[in-house]
Jmol script that loads the backbone (N, CA, C; Angstrom):
load data "model"
ATOM      1  N   MET A   1      -4.509  -6.809  45.663  1.00  0.00           N
ATOM      2  CA  MET A   1      -4.068  -5.463  46.129  1.00  0.00           C
ATOM      3  C   MET A   1      -2.831  -5.579  47.050  1.00  0.00           C
ATOM      4  N   GLN A   2      -2.464  -6.769  47.314  1.00  0.00           N
ATOM      5  CA  GLN A   2      -1.188  -6.921  48.251  1.00  0.00           C
ATOM      6  C   GLN A   2      -0.018  -6.325  47.507  1.00  0.00           C
ATOM      7  N   ALA A   3       0.091  -6.447  46.243  1.00  0.00           N
ATOM      8  CA  ALA A   3       1.183  -5.861  45.535  1.00  0.00           C
ATOM      9  C   ALA A   3       1.173  -4.358  45.567  1.00  0.00           C
ATOM     10  N   GLY A   4      -0.005  -3.780  45.562  1.00  0.00           N
ATOM     11  CA  GLY A   4      -0.196  -2.290  45.658  1.00  0.00           C
ATOM     12  C   GLY A   4       0.320  -1.853  47.068  1.00  0.00           C
ATOM     13  N   ARG A   5       0.012  -2.507  48.053  1.00  0.00           N
ATOM     14  CA  ARG A   5       0.390  -2.106  49.443  1.00  0.00           C
ATOM     15  C   ARG A   5       1.874  -2.262  49.492  1.00  0.00           C
ATOM     16  N   GLU A   6       2.475  -3.391  49.007  1.00  0.00           N
ATOM     17  CA  GLU A   6       3.954  -3.637  49.041  1.00  0.00           C
ATOM     18  C   GLU A   6       4.599  -2.513  48.315  1.00  0.00           C
ATOM     19  N   LEU A   7       4.050  -2.081  47.152  1.00  0.00           N
ATOM     20  CA  LEU A   7       4.773  -0.992  46.458  1.00  0.00           C
ATOM     21  C   LEU A   7       4.682   0.241  47.248  1.00  0.00           C
ATOM     22  N   ALA A   8       3.538   0.590  47.820  1.00  0.00           N
ATOM     23  CA  ALA A   8       3.479   1.789  48.594  1.00  0.00           C
ATOM     24  C   ALA A   8       4.327   1.780  49.836  1.00  0.00           C
ATOM     25  N   GLU A   9       4.432   0.671  50.532  1.00  0.00           N
ATOM     26  CA  GLU A   9       5.126   0.581  51.775  1.00  0.00           C
ATOM     27  C   GLU A   9       6.684   0.469  51.632  1.00  0.00           C
ATOM     28  N   GLN A  10       7.082  -0.342  50.600  1.00  0.00           N
ATOM     29  CA  GLN A  10       8.481  -0.703  50.430  1.00  0.00           C
ATOM     30  C   GLN A  10       9.138   0.084  49.272  1.00  0.00           C
ATOM     31  N   GLY A  11       8.298   0.591  48.285  1.00  0.00           N
ATOM     32  CA  GLY A  11       8.814   1.153  47.080  1.00  0.00           C
ATOM     33  C   GLY A  11       9.067   0.239  46.021  1.00  0.00           C
ATOM     34  N   PHE A  12       8.732  -1.074  46.273  1.00  0.00           N
ATOM     35  CA  PHE A  12       9.007  -2.118  45.279  1.00  0.00           C
ATOM     36  C   PHE A  12       8.189  -3.291  45.519  1.00  0.00           C
ATOM     37  N   VAL A  13       7.956  -4.124  44.513  1.00  0.00           N
ATOM     38  CA  VAL A  13       7.301  -5.471  44.646  1.00  0.00           C
ATOM     39  C   VAL A  13       8.392  -6.482  44.338  1.00  0.00           C
ATOM     40  N   ALA A  14       8.532  -7.381  45.294  1.00  0.00           N
ATOM     41  CA  ALA A  14       9.514  -8.450  45.101  1.00  0.00           C
ATOM     42  C   ALA A  14       8.971  -9.451  44.066  1.00  0.00           C
ATOM     43  N   HIS A  15       9.616  -9.576  42.947  1.00  0.00           N
ATOM     44  CA  HIS A  15       9.236 -10.509  41.908  1.00  0.00           C
ATOM     45  C   HIS A  15      10.014 -11.959  42.228  1.00  0.00           C
ATOM     46  N   SER A  16      11.167 -11.898  42.772  1.00  0.00           N
ATOM     47  CA  SER A  16      11.811 -13.039  43.216  1.00  0.00           C
ATOM     48  C   SER A  16      12.777 -12.561  44.333  1.00  0.00           C
ATOM     49  N   PRO A  17      13.595 -13.428  44.788  1.00  0.00           N
ATOM     50  CA  PRO A  17      14.480 -13.053  45.926  1.00  0.00           C
ATOM     51  C   PRO A  17      15.531 -12.074  45.425  1.00  0.00           C
ATOM     52  N   THR A  18      15.862 -12.105  44.155  1.00  0.00           N
ATOM     53  CA  THR A  18      16.896 -11.230  43.655  1.00  0.00           C
ATOM     54  C   THR A  18      16.455 -10.191  42.662  1.00  0.00           C
ATOM     55  N   PHE A  19      15.139  -9.967  42.456  1.00  0.00           N
ATOM     56  CA  PHE A  19      14.591  -9.150  41.470  1.00  0.00           C
ATOM     57  C   PHE A  19      13.442  -8.329  42.069  1.00  0.00           C
ATOM     58  N   LYS A  20      13.624  -7.003  42.206  1.00  0.00           N
ATOM     59  CA  LYS A  20      12.577  -6.167  42.727  1.00  0.00           C
ATOM     60  C   LYS A  20      11.997  -5.199  41.559  1.00  0.00           C
ATOM     61  N   LEU A  21      10.671  -5.131  41.538  1.00  0.00           N
ATOM     62  CA  LEU A  21      10.042  -4.276  40.577  1.00  0.00           C
ATOM     63  C   LEU A  21       9.698  -3.034  41.208  1.00  0.00           C
ATOM     64  N   GLY A  22      10.447  -1.917  40.825  1.00  0.00           N
ATOM     65  CA  GLY A  22      10.170  -0.554  41.418  1.00  0.00           C
ATOM     66  C   GLY A  22       9.147   0.094  40.549  1.00  0.00           C
ATOM     67  N   ARG A  23       8.828   1.294  41.043  1.00  0.00           N
ATOM     68  CA  ARG A  23       7.748   2.096  40.315  1.00  0.00           C
ATOM     69  C   ARG A  23       8.150   2.422  38.921  1.00  0.00           C
ATOM     70  N   PRO A  24       9.443   2.835  38.655  1.00  0.00           N
ATOM     71  CA  PRO A  24       9.817   3.196  37.227  1.00  0.00           C
ATOM     72  C   PRO A  24       9.575   2.012  36.288  1.00  0.00           C
ATOM     73  N   LEU A  25      10.013   0.845  36.735  1.00  0.00           N
ATOM     74  CA  LEU A  25       9.875  -0.280  35.885  1.00  0.00           C
ATOM     75  C   LEU A  25       8.420  -0.626  35.560  1.00  0.00           C
ATOM     76  N   LEU A  26       7.654  -0.589  36.689  1.00  0.00           N
ATOM     77  CA  LEU A  26       6.307  -0.906  36.572  1.00  0.00           C
ATOM     78  C   LEU A  26       5.462   0.136  35.650  1.00  0.00           C
ATOM     79  N   ASN A  27       5.902   1.359  35.751  1.00  0.00           N
ATOM     80  CA  ASN A  27       5.316   2.402  34.833  1.00  0.00           C
ATOM     81  C   ASN A  27       5.630   2.056  33.381  1.00  0.00           C
ATOM     82  N   GLU A  28       6.868   1.680  33.086  1.00  0.00           N
ATOM     83  CA  GLU A  28       7.187   1.231  31.719  1.00  0.00           C
ATOM     84  C   GLU A  28       6.340   0.107  31.281  1.00  0.00           C
ATOM     85  N   VAL A  29       6.240  -0.816  32.080  1.00  0.00           N
ATOM     86  CA  VAL A  29       5.418  -2.084  31.720  1.00  0.00           C
ATOM     87  C   VAL A  29       3.987  -1.743  31.351  1.00  0.00           C
ATOM     88  N   PHE A  30       3.384  -0.774  32.187  1.00  0.00           N
ATOM     89  CA  PHE A  30       2.035  -0.467  31.938  1.00  0.00           C
ATOM     90  C   PHE A  30       1.712   0.595  30.906  1.00  0.00           C
ATOM     91  N   TRP A  31       2.656   1.439  30.763  1.00  0.00           N
ATOM     92  CA  TRP A  31       2.385   2.644  29.884  1.00  0.00           C
ATOM     93  C   TRP A  31       3.099   2.445  28.519  1.00  0.00           C
ATOM     94  N   LEU A  32       4.196   1.922  28.425  1.00  0.00           N
ATOM     95  CA  LEU A  32       4.910   1.689  27.147  1.00  0.00           C
ATOM     96  C   LEU A  32       4.408   0.389  26.619  1.00  0.00           C
ATOM     97  N   GLN A  33       4.081   0.300  25.411  1.00  0.00           N
ATOM     98  CA  GLN A  33       3.648  -0.883  24.705  1.00  0.00           C
ATOM     99  C   GLN A  33       4.413  -1.159  23.433  1.00  0.00           C
ATOM    100  N   PRO A  34       5.658  -1.667  23.534  1.00  0.00           N
ATOM    101  CA  PRO A  34       6.390  -1.886  22.443  1.00  0.00           C
ATOM    102  C   PRO A  34       5.886  -2.905  21.397  1.00  0.00           C
ATOM    103  N   HIS A  35       5.016  -3.794  21.807  1.00  0.00           N
ATOM    104  CA  HIS A  35       4.505  -4.744  20.970  1.00  0.00           C
ATOM    105  C   HIS A  35       3.548  -4.057  19.880  1.00  0.00           C
ATOM    106  N   THR A  36       3.178  -2.829  20.101  1.00  0.00           N
ATOM    107  CA  THR A  36       2.229  -2.109  19.226  1.00  0.00           C
ATOM    108  C   THR A  36       2.985  -1.484  18.052  1.00  0.00           C
ATOM    109  N   VAL A  37       4.446  -1.395  18.155  1.00  0.00           N
ATOM    110  CA  VAL A  37       5.152  -0.832  17.051  1.00  0.00           C
ATOM    111  C   VAL A  37       6.196  -1.711  16.538  1.00  0.00           C
ATOM    112  N   LEU A  38       6.262  -2.935  16.852  1.00  0.00           N
ATOM    113  CA  LEU A  38       7.320  -3.811  16.373  1.00  0.00           C
ATOM    114  C   LEU A  38       7.354  -3.887  14.925  1.00  0.00           C
ATOM    115  N   GLY A  39       6.272  -3.799  14.197  1.00  0.00           N
ATOM    116  CA  GLY A  39       6.320  -3.868  12.778  1.00  0.00           C
ATOM    117  C   GLY A  39       6.896  -2.612  12.097  1.00  0.00           C
ATOM    118  N   GLN A  40       7.124  -1.561  12.895  1.00  0.00           N
ATOM    119  CA  GLN A  40       7.602  -0.324  12.403  1.00  0.00           C
ATOM    120  C   GLN A  40       9.138  -0.203  12.607  1.00  0.00           C
ATOM    121  N   ILE A  41       9.778  -1.135  13.379  1.00  0.00           N
ATOM    122  CA  ILE A  41      11.185  -1.122  13.590  1.00  0.00           C
ATOM    123  C   ILE A  41      11.978  -1.399  12.274  1.00  0.00           C
ATOM    124  N   ALA A  42      12.914  -0.417  11.959  1.00  0.00           N
ATOM    125  CA  ALA A  42      13.603  -0.562  10.695  1.00  0.00           C
ATOM    126  C   ALA A  42      15.036  -1.135  10.923  1.00  0.00           C
ATOM    127  N   THR A  43      15.484  -1.255  12.106  1.00  0.00           N
ATOM    128  CA  THR A  43      16.850  -1.680  12.572  1.00  0.00           C
ATOM    129  C   THR A  43      16.828  -3.184  12.634  1.00  0.00           C
ATOM    130  N   PRO A  44      17.909  -3.729  12.078  1.00  0.00           N
ATOM    131  CA  PRO A  44      18.087  -5.228  12.365  1.00  0.00           C
ATOM    132  C   PRO A  44      18.138  -5.517  13.892  1.00  0.00           C
ATOM    133  N   THR A  45      17.298  -6.582  14.244  1.00  0.00           N
ATOM    134  CA  THR A  45      17.038  -6.841  15.638  1.00  0.00           C
ATOM    135  C   THR A  45      17.448  -8.291  15.985  1.00  0.00           C
ATOM    136  N   LEU A  46      18.129  -8.379  17.134  1.00  0.00           N
ATOM    137  CA  LEU A  46      18.562  -9.690  17.632  1.00  0.00           C
ATOM    138  C   LEU A  46      17.831  -9.813  18.885  1.00  0.00           C
ATOM    139  N   ILE A  47      17.126 -11.040  19.012  1.00  0.00           N
ATOM    140  CA  ILE A  47      16.385 -11.430  20.264  1.00  0.00           C
ATOM    141  C   ILE A  47      17.039 -12.721  20.823  1.00  0.00           C
ATOM    142  N   VAL A  48      17.555 -12.699  22.037  1.00  0.00           N
ATOM    143  CA  VAL A  48      18.057 -13.919  22.702  1.00  0.00           C
ATOM    144  C   VAL A  48      17.161 -14.204  23.885  1.00  0.00           C
ATOM    145  N   HIS A  49      16.688 -15.434  23.974  1.00  0.00           N
ATOM    146  CA  HIS A  49      15.799 -15.859  25.015  1.00  0.00           C
ATOM    147  C   HIS A  49      16.012 -17.265  25.452  1.00  0.00           C
ATOM    148  N   GLY A  50      16.010 -17.474  26.708  1.00  0.00           N
ATOM    149  CA  GLY A  50      16.016 -18.827  27.295  1.00  0.00           C
ATOM    150  C   GLY A  50      14.734 -19.508  27.283  1.00  0.00           C
ATOM    151  N   THR A  51      14.795 -20.814  26.809  1.00  0.00           N
ATOM    152  CA  THR A  51      13.530 -21.552  26.680  1.00  0.00           C
ATOM    153  C   THR A  51      12.747 -21.852  27.985  1.00  0.00           C
ATOM    154  N   LYS A  52      13.504 -21.843  29.090  1.00  0.00           N
ATOM    155  CA  LYS A  52      12.925 -22.159  30.376  1.00  0.00           C
ATOM    156  C   LYS A  52      12.652 -20.960  31.218  1.00  0.00           C
ATOM    157  N   ASP A  53      12.604 -19.713  30.648  1.00  0.00           N
ATOM    158  CA  ASP A  53      12.523 -18.532  31.243  1.00  0.00           C
ATOM    159  C   ASP A  53      11.079 -18.461  32.018  1.00  0.00           C
ATOM    160  N   THR A  54      11.047 -18.308  33.309  1.00  0.00           N
ATOM    161  CA  THR A  54       9.830 -18.245  34.007  1.00  0.00           C
ATOM    162  C   THR A  54       9.398 -16.816  34.325  1.00  0.00           C
ATOM    163  N   PHE A  55      10.252 -15.854  34.059  1.00  0.00           N
ATOM    164  CA  PHE A  55       9.853 -14.434  34.237  1.00  0.00           C
ATOM    165  C   PHE A  55       9.084 -13.900  32.981  1.00  0.00           C
ATOM    166  N   VAL A  56       9.713 -14.234  31.790  1.00  0.00           N
ATOM    167  CA  VAL A  56       9.111 -13.784  30.564  1.00  0.00           C
ATOM    168  C   VAL A  56       9.139 -14.995  29.627  1.00  0.00           C
ATOM    169  N   PRO A  57       7.973 -15.407  29.482  1.00  0.00           N
ATOM    170  CA  PRO A  57       7.717 -16.775  28.556  1.00  0.00           C
ATOM    171  C   PRO A  57       8.383 -16.413  27.176  1.00  0.00           C
ATOM    172  N   ILE A  58       9.033 -17.505  26.613  1.00  0.00           N
ATOM    173  CA  ILE A  58       9.590 -17.461  25.311  1.00  0.00           C
ATOM    174  C   ILE A  58       8.581 -17.165  24.196  1.00  0.00           C
ATOM    175  N   ASP A  59       7.397 -17.523  24.526  1.00  0.00           N
ATOM    176  CA  ASP A  59       6.208 -17.149  23.518  1.00  0.00           C
ATOM    177  C   ASP A  59       6.249 -15.643  23.207  1.00  0.00           C
ATOM    178  N   SER A  60       6.574 -14.829  24.101  1.00  0.00           N
ATOM    179  CA  SER A  60       6.671 -13.378  23.841  1.00  0.00           C
ATOM    180  C   SER A  60       7.655 -13.010  22.809  1.00  0.00           C
ATOM    181  N   SER A  61       8.766 -13.652  22.955  1.00  0.00           N
ATOM    182  CA  SER A  61       9.838 -13.477  21.847  1.00  0.00           C
ATOM    183  C   SER A  61       9.351 -14.043  20.517  1.00  0.00           C
ATOM    184  N   TRP A  62       8.768 -15.162  20.502  1.00  0.00           N
ATOM    185  CA  TRP A  62       8.241 -15.725  19.149  1.00  0.00           C
ATOM    186  C   TRP A  62       7.292 -14.815  18.630  1.00  0.00           C
ATOM    187  N   ALA A  63       6.380 -14.149  19.480  1.00  0.00           N
ATOM    188  CA  ALA A  63       5.331 -13.185  18.976  1.00  0.00           C
ATOM    189  C   ALA A  63       6.009 -11.877  18.471  1.00  0.00           C
ATOM    190  N   ALA A  64       7.038 -11.474  19.122  1.00  0.00           N
ATOM    191  CA  ALA A  64       7.798 -10.244  18.683  1.00  0.00           C
ATOM    192  C   ALA A  64       8.466 -10.532  17.374  1.00  0.00           C
ATOM    193  N   ALA A  65       9.163 -11.655  17.231  1.00  0.00           N
ATOM    194  CA  ALA A  65       9.839 -11.962  16.011  1.00  0.00           C
ATOM    195  C   ALA A  65       8.936 -12.021  14.789  1.00  0.00           C
ATOM    196  N   ALA A  66       7.714 -12.581  15.040  1.00  0.00           N
ATOM    197  CA  ALA A  66       6.699 -12.686  13.978  1.00  0.00           C
ATOM    198  C   ALA A  66       6.226 -11.318  13.567  1.00  0.00           C
ATOM    199  N   GLN A  67       6.303 -10.321  14.337  1.00  0.00           N
ATOM    200  CA  GLN A  67       5.775  -9.003  14.057  1.00  0.00           C
ATOM    201  C   GLN A  67       6.927  -8.110  13.370  1.00  0.00           C
ATOM    202  N   LEU A  68       8.211  -8.468  13.545  1.00  0.00           N
ATOM    203  CA  LEU A  68       9.302  -7.682  13.025  1.00  0.00           C
ATOM    204  C   LEU A  68       9.309  -7.790  11.514  1.00  0.00           C
ATOM    205  N   ARG A  69       9.554  -6.731  10.852  1.00  0.00           N
ATOM    206  CA  ARG A  69       9.655  -6.663   9.346  1.00  0.00           C
ATOM    207  C   ARG A  69      11.127  -6.402   8.997  1.00  0.00           C
ATOM    208  N   ALA A  70      11.874  -5.858   9.914  1.00  0.00           N
ATOM    209  CA  ALA A  70      13.313  -5.632   9.680  1.00  0.00           C
ATOM    210  C   ALA A  70      14.037  -6.919   9.720  1.00  0.00           C
ATOM    211  N   PRO A  71      15.228  -7.031   9.179  1.00  0.00           N
ATOM    212  CA  PRO A  71      16.026  -8.274   9.375  1.00  0.00           C
ATOM    213  C   PRO A  71      16.070  -8.651  10.814  1.00  0.00           C
ATOM    214  N   HIS A  72      15.869  -9.789  11.206  1.00  0.00           N
ATOM    215  CA  HIS A  72      15.993 -10.172  12.580  1.00  0.00           C
ATOM    216  C   HIS A  72      16.387 -11.680  12.858  1.00  0.00           C
ATOM    217  N   ARG A  73      16.716 -11.913  14.042  1.00  0.00           N
ATOM    218  CA  ARG A  73      17.110 -13.254  14.357  1.00  0.00           C
ATOM    219  C   ARG A  73      16.661 -13.550  15.832  1.00  0.00           C
ATOM    220  N   LEU A  74      16.050 -14.627  16.090  1.00  0.00           N
ATOM    221  CA  LEU A  74      15.722 -15.150  17.366  1.00  0.00           C
ATOM    222  C   LEU A  74      16.584 -16.294  17.807  1.00  0.00           C
ATOM    223  N   VAL A  75      17.327 -16.124  18.782  1.00  0.00           N
ATOM    224  CA  VAL A  75      18.224 -17.238  19.221  1.00  0.00           C
ATOM    225  C   VAL A  75      17.714 -17.701  20.583  1.00  0.00           C
ATOM    226  N   GLU A  76      17.343 -19.041  20.560  1.00  0.00           N
ATOM    227  CA  GLU A  76      16.838 -19.645  21.743  1.00  0.00           C
ATOM    228  C   GLU A  76      17.890 -20.308  22.554  1.00  0.00           C
ATOM    229  N   ILE A  77      18.017 -20.234  23.765  1.00  0.00           N
ATOM    230  CA  ILE A  77      18.978 -20.889  24.633  1.00  0.00           C
ATOM    231  C   ILE A  77      18.338 -22.105  25.348  1.00  0.00           C
ATOM    232  N   GLU A  78      18.490 -23.256  24.837  1.00  0.00           N
ATOM    233  CA  GLU A  78      17.662 -24.365  25.252  1.00  0.00           C
ATOM    234  C   GLU A  78      17.978 -24.594  26.742  1.00  0.00           C
ATOM    235  N   GLY A  79      16.885 -24.614  27.554  1.00  0.00           N
ATOM    236  CA  GLY A  79      17.078 -24.856  28.973  1.00  0.00           C
ATOM    237  C   GLY A  79      17.261 -23.662  29.885  1.00  0.00           C
ATOM    238  N   ALA A  80      17.758 -22.496  29.338  1.00  0.00           N
ATOM    239  CA  ALA A  80      18.142 -21.317  30.108  1.00  0.00           C
ATOM    240  C   ALA A  80      16.892 -20.703  30.723  1.00  0.00           C
ATOM    241  N   GLN A  81      17.146 -20.234  32.005  1.00  0.00           N
ATOM    242  CA  GLN A  81      16.237 -19.464  32.702  1.00  0.00           C
ATOM    243  C   GLN A  81      16.461 -17.966  32.413  1.00  0.00           C
ATOM    244  N   HIS A  82      15.601 -17.064  32.930  1.00  0.00           N
ATOM    245  CA  HIS A  82      15.843 -15.623  32.807  1.00  0.00           C
ATOM    246  C   HIS A  82      17.232 -15.341  33.200  1.00  0.00           C
ATOM    247  N   GLY A  83      17.801 -14.471  32.436  1.00  0.00           N
ATOM    248  CA  GLY A  83      19.250 -14.103  32.738  1.00  0.00           C
ATOM    249  C   GLY A  83      20.301 -15.098  32.173  1.00  0.00           C
ATOM    250  N   PHE A  84      19.777 -16.114  31.391  1.00  0.00           N
ATOM    251  CA  PHE A  84      20.653 -17.140  30.766  1.00  0.00           C
ATOM    252  C   PHE A  84      21.427 -17.870  31.891  1.00  0.00           C
ATOM    253  N   ALA A  85      20.645 -18.422  32.785  1.00  0.00           N
ATOM    254  CA  ALA A  85      21.237 -19.237  33.871  1.00  0.00           C
ATOM    255  C   ALA A  85      20.363 -20.447  34.174  1.00  0.00           C
ATOM    256  N   VAL A  86      21.038 -21.390  34.980  1.00  0.00           N
ATOM    257  CA  VAL A  86      20.143 -22.542  35.333  1.00  0.00           C
ATOM    258  C   VAL A  86      19.261 -21.966  36.414  1.00  0.00           C
ATOM    259  N   HIS A  87      18.173 -22.762  36.814  1.00  0.00           N
ATOM    260  CA  HIS A  87      17.231 -22.297  37.836  1.00  0.00           C
ATOM    261  C   HIS A  87      18.003 -22.232  39.173  1.00  0.00           C
ATOM    262  N   ASP A  88      17.642 -21.154  39.801  1.00  0.00           N
ATOM    263  CA  ASP A  88      18.198 -21.020  41.254  1.00  0.00           C
ATOM    264  C   ASP A  88      19.699 -20.882  41.355  1.00  0.00           C
ATOM    265  N   ASP A  89      20.257 -20.103  40.291  1.00  0.00           N
ATOM    266  CA  ASP A  89      21.666 -19.772  40.240  1.00  0.00           C
ATOM    267  C   ASP A  89      21.925 -18.309  40.082  1.00  0.00           C
ATOM    268  N   PRO A  90      21.532 -17.538  41.103  1.00  0.00           N
ATOM    269  CA  PRO A  90      21.633 -16.050  41.047  1.00  0.00           C
ATOM    270  C   PRO A  90      23.017 -15.518  40.940  1.00  0.00           C
ATOM    271  N   THR A  91      23.978 -16.324  41.348  1.00  0.00           N
ATOM    272  CA  THR A  91      25.381 -15.822  41.262  1.00  0.00           C
ATOM    273  C   THR A  91      26.034 -16.322  39.981  1.00  0.00           C
ATOM    274  N   TYR A  92      25.428 -16.969  39.200  1.00  0.00           N
ATOM    275  CA  TYR A  92      25.965 -17.594  37.950  1.00  0.00           C
ATOM    276  C   TYR A  92      27.161 -18.511  38.228  1.00  0.00           C
ATOM    277  N   ALA A  93      27.126 -19.164  39.310  1.00  0.00           N
ATOM    278  CA  ALA A  93      28.261 -20.068  39.729  1.00  0.00           C
ATOM    279  C   ALA A  93      28.274 -21.375  38.993  1.00  0.00           C
ATOM    280  N   ASP A  94      27.100 -21.810  38.502  1.00  0.00           N
ATOM    281  CA  ASP A  94      26.965 -23.064  37.798  1.00  0.00           C
ATOM    282  C   ASP A  94      27.622 -23.074  36.499  1.00  0.00           C
ATOM    283  N   PRO A  95      28.512 -24.017  36.141  1.00  0.00           N
ATOM    284  CA  PRO A  95      29.187 -24.081  34.922  1.00  0.00           C
ATOM    285  C   PRO A  95      28.323 -23.948  33.657  1.00  0.00           C
ATOM    286  N   GLN A  96      27.053 -24.489  33.803  1.00  0.00           N
ATOM    287  CA  GLN A  96      26.100 -24.352  32.682  1.00  0.00           C
ATOM    288  C   GLN A  96      25.790 -22.863  32.423  1.00  0.00           C
ATOM    289  N   SER A  97      25.475 -22.209  33.526  1.00  0.00           N
ATOM    290  CA  SER A  97      25.136 -20.784  33.514  1.00  0.00           C
ATOM    291  C   SER A  97      26.344 -19.973  32.831  1.00  0.00           C
ATOM    292  N   GLN A  98      27.486 -20.310  33.241  1.00  0.00           N
ATOM    293  CA  GLN A  98      28.637 -19.592  32.667  1.00  0.00           C
ATOM    294  C   GLN A  98      28.759 -19.928  31.211  1.00  0.00           C
ATOM    295  N   GLU A  99      28.555 -21.186  30.819  1.00  0.00           N
ATOM    296  CA  GLU A  99      28.572 -21.571  29.391  1.00  0.00           C
ATOM    297  C   GLU A  99      27.582 -20.662  28.565  1.00  0.00           C
ATOM    298  N   TRP A 100      26.338 -20.645  29.125  1.00  0.00           N
ATOM    299  CA  TRP A 100      25.265 -19.832  28.439  1.00  0.00           C
ATOM    300  C   TRP A 100      25.576 -18.449  28.360  1.00  0.00           C
ATOM    301  N   GLN A 101      26.197 -17.892  29.435  1.00  0.00           N
ATOM    302  CA  GLN A 101      26.629 -16.466  29.493  1.00  0.00           C
ATOM    303  C   GLN A 101      27.614 -16.268  28.302  1.00  0.00           C
ATOM    304  N   ALA A 102      28.603 -17.086  28.249  1.00  0.00           N
ATOM    305  CA  ALA A 102      29.603 -16.914  27.223  1.00  0.00           C
ATOM    306  C   ALA A 102      29.047 -17.045  25.831  1.00  0.00           C
ATOM    307  N   PHE A 103      28.059 -17.949  25.682  1.00  0.00           N
ATOM    308  CA  PHE A 103      27.465 -18.059  24.343  1.00  0.00           C
ATOM    309  C   PHE A 103      26.651 -16.804  23.918  1.00  0.00           C
ATOM    310  N   VAL A 104      25.978 -16.299  24.869  1.00  0.00           N
ATOM    311  CA  VAL A 104      25.102 -15.042  24.558  1.00  0.00           C
ATOM    312  C   VAL A 104      26.120 -13.921  24.275  1.00  0.00           C
ATOM    313  N   ILE A 105      27.085 -13.668  25.093  1.00  0.00           N
ATOM    314  CA  ILE A 105      28.066 -12.627  24.838  1.00  0.00           C
ATOM    315  C   ILE A 105      28.632 -12.805  23.401  1.00  0.00           C
ATOM    316  N   GLN A 106      29.028 -13.935  23.002  1.00  0.00           N
ATOM    317  CA  GLN A 106      29.616 -14.178  21.708  1.00  0.00           C
ATOM    318  C   GLN A 106      28.582 -14.053  20.568  1.00  0.00           C
ATOM    319  N   THR A 107      27.365 -14.481  20.810  1.00  0.00           N
ATOM    320  CA  THR A 107      26.250 -14.363  19.820  1.00  0.00           C
ATOM    321  C   THR A 107      26.039 -12.786  19.603  1.00  0.00           C
ATOM    322  N   VAL A 108      25.918 -12.025  20.701  1.00  0.00           N
ATOM    323  CA  VAL A 108      25.712 -10.554  20.509  1.00  0.00           C
ATOM    324  C   VAL A 108      26.909  -9.867  19.865  1.00  0.00           C
ATOM    325  N   ALA A 109      28.065 -10.282  20.299  1.00  0.00           N
ATOM    326  CA  ALA A 109      29.320  -9.654  19.633  1.00  0.00           C
ATOM    327  C   ALA A 109      29.314 -10.032  18.063  1.00  0.00           C
ATOM    328  N   ASP A 110      29.010 -11.264  17.728  1.00  0.00           N
ATOM    329  CA  ASP A 110      28.993 -11.621  16.241  1.00  0.00           C
ATOM    330  C   ASP A 110      27.927 -10.809  15.620  1.00  0.00           C
ATOM    331  N   TRP A 111      26.775 -10.601  16.167  1.00  0.00           N
ATOM    332  CA  TRP A 111      25.613  -9.876  15.625  1.00  0.00           C
ATOM    333  C   TRP A 111      26.031  -8.473  15.283  1.00  0.00           C
ATOM    334  N   LEU A 112      26.795  -7.844  16.266  1.00  0.00           N
ATOM    335  CA  LEU A 112      27.103  -6.516  16.123  1.00  0.00           C
ATOM    336  C   LEU A 112      28.253  -6.273  15.139  1.00  0.00           C
ATOM    337  N   THR A 113      29.038  -7.322  14.909  1.00  0.00           N
ATOM    338  CA  THR A 113      30.287  -7.151  14.011  1.00  0.00           C
ATOM    339  C   THR A 113      30.080  -7.660  12.669  1.00  0.00           C
ATOM    340  N   THR A 114      28.973  -8.273  12.367  1.00  0.00           N
ATOM    341  CA  THR A 114      28.771  -8.797  11.005  1.00  0.00           C
ATOM    342  C   THR A 114      27.750  -8.181  10.284  1.00  0.00           C
TER     343      THR A 114
END
end "model"
wireframe off; spacefill off
backbone 0.3
color backbone group
């Protein structure tokens, strides 16, 4: 119940030093259930996920991709944390984070234009 008190007192729950979960996001997480309609999506779908993501496990993307019936692609960024960065690089200053960011941008651009 600590999280509930934190939400009531501060208006958010600190998920990490740089990421706060506010009431609107928490409402989406608890009330919207996209996993229940993945098989109904008719639009081609690109999923990009870091393999070392500690906020959202990559297993969730594997499960989502398995449910999709529309054309789709799952791109795994080997070693990337959430946000496609190295661990503890919130400003994306590390050259590896910058390389992953550029790769993700190019991958999305290619997906949208082909």
